[in-house]
C-alpha positions as CSV (number, residue, x, y, z in Angstrom):
1,M,-3.3,6.8,-9.1
2,K,-3.3,3.8,-10.9
3,R,-1.1,5.6,-13.8
4,A,1.6,6.3,-11.2
5,F,2.4,2.1,-9.9
6,T,1.9,1.3,-13.6
7,R,5.5,2.9,-14.6
8,Y,8.7,1.0,-14.0
9,Y,10.5,4.2,-13.1
10,T,8.4,4.9,-10.0
11,Y,10.0,1.7,-8.3
12,L,13.2,2.5,-9.7
13,I,13.1,5.9,-7.7
14,G,11.2,4.3,-4.6
15,V,14.3,1.7,-4.5
16,A,16.9,4.4,-5.0
17,L,15.1,6.5,-2.1
18,A,14.7,4.2,-0.1
19,T,18.6,3.1,0.0
20,I,19.2,6.3,1.3
21,P,18.0,5.5,5.2
22,T,19.2,2.1,4.1
23,C,23.0,3.4,4.0
24,I,22.4,6.0,6.9
25,A,21.4,3.0,9.2
26,I,23.3,0.0,8.0
27,I,27.0,2.2,7.2
28,S,26.4,4.0,10.7
29,Y,26.4,0.5,12.6
30,F,29.5,-1.0,10.5
31,A,31.6,2.4,10.9
32,I,31.1,2.9,14.2
33,S,33.0,-0.5,15.9
34,D,31.8,0.9,19.6
35,S,28.4,-1.1,20.1
36,A,27.9,1.8,23.1
37,V,28.2,4.5,20.7
38,W,25.8,3.0,17.9
39,P,23.9,0.2,19.4
40,Y,22.0,-2.4,17.0
41,E,18.4,-1.1,17.8
42,N,19.6,2.1,16.5
43,I,18.9,0.5,13.0
44,K,15.3,-0.2,13.6
45,Y,14.6,3.8,15.0
46,T,16.4,4.9,11.8
47,F,14.3,2.8,9.6
48,L,11.0,3.5,11.2
49,F,11.7,7.5,11.6
50,S,12.7,7.4,7.9
51,T,9.4,5.8,6.8
52,V,7.5,8.7,8.4
53,V,9.8,11.2,6.9
54,L,9.9,10.0,3.3
55,F,6.0,9.7,3.2
56,G,5.8,13.5,4.8
57,I,8.2,14.9,2.3
58,G,6.2,13.2,-0.4
59,F,2.7,14.3,0.7
60,I,4.3,18.1,1.3
61,I,5.8,18.4,-2.2
62,Q,2.5,16.7,-3.8
63,D,0.2,19.0,-1.6
64,L,2.5,21.9,-3.0
65,Y,2.3,21.3,-6.6
66,R,-1.8,21.1,-6.5
67,A,-2.3,24.2,-4.4
68,R,0.5,26.2,-6.9
69,I,-2.0,24.6,-9.5
70,R,-5.1,26.0,-7.8
71,H,-3.3,29.1,-7.2
72,K,-2.4,29.3,-11.0
73,T,-5.8,28.9,-12.1
74,K,-8.1,30.1,-9.2
75,N,-9.8,26.9,-8.9
76,W,-10.4,26.5,-4.9
77,A,-13.2,24.4,-4.9
78,E,-14.1,22.3,-8.0
79,K,-12.0,19.0,-8.6
80,L,-8.4,19.3,-10.4
81,P,-8.2,18.2,-14.0
82,E,-7.2,14.3,-14.1
83,Q,-3.6,15.3,-15.9
84,N,-2.7,17.2,-12.5
85,L,-3.9,14.5,-10.5
86,D,-2.1,11.9,-12.0
87,T,1.3,14.1,-11.7
88,A,0.6,14.9,-8.2
89,W,0.2,11.1,-8.1
90,S,3.7,10.5,-9.9
91,I,5.5,12.8,-7.6
92,F,4.0,11.1,-4.6
93,S,4.2,7.3,-5.2
94,P,7.9,7.2,-5.3
95,F,7.9,8.2,-1.9
96,I,5.1,5.9,-1.4
97,I,6.8,2.9,-2.1
98,A,10.3,3.9,-0.5
99,S,8.1,4.5,3.0
100,I,7.0,1.0,2.4
101,I,10.2,-0.5,2.0
102,T,12.2,1.3,4.8
103,L,8.9,0.2,7.4
104,I,9.0,-3.5,5.8
105,L,13.0,-3.2,6.7
106,G,12.3,-1.5,9.8
107,L,10.0,-4.3,11.0
108,I,12.5,-7.0,10.1
109,F,15.4,-5.5,12.3
110,H,12.9,-4.9,14.9
111,I,12.3,-8.5,15.0
112,R,15.9,-9.2,14.3
113,L,16.5,-11.5,11.8
114,F,20.0,-10.2,10.9
């Protein structure tokens, strides 16, 4: 787990993943000019929903990776090797970073600082 968060590209991928819900939330608000169609509150709901979705996607992908390794090696009960665990955390950590960023943005828009 520690090795996954020491790589710089983990943070770059996390920020890139966080820009997707940001573009959806912000551009939709400004593209649809009628406030009755897309109110300001939908921005925070988009960010908070994206937090759950990003975390879930990352968890499912790394869990499928671990299950595939267990199925290949027929290792059902023992702990996986450190290299496989490191790879699983490398898959999951950008999604954790992206979900934290979208959670922070959702809380900022919930407080209405903008």
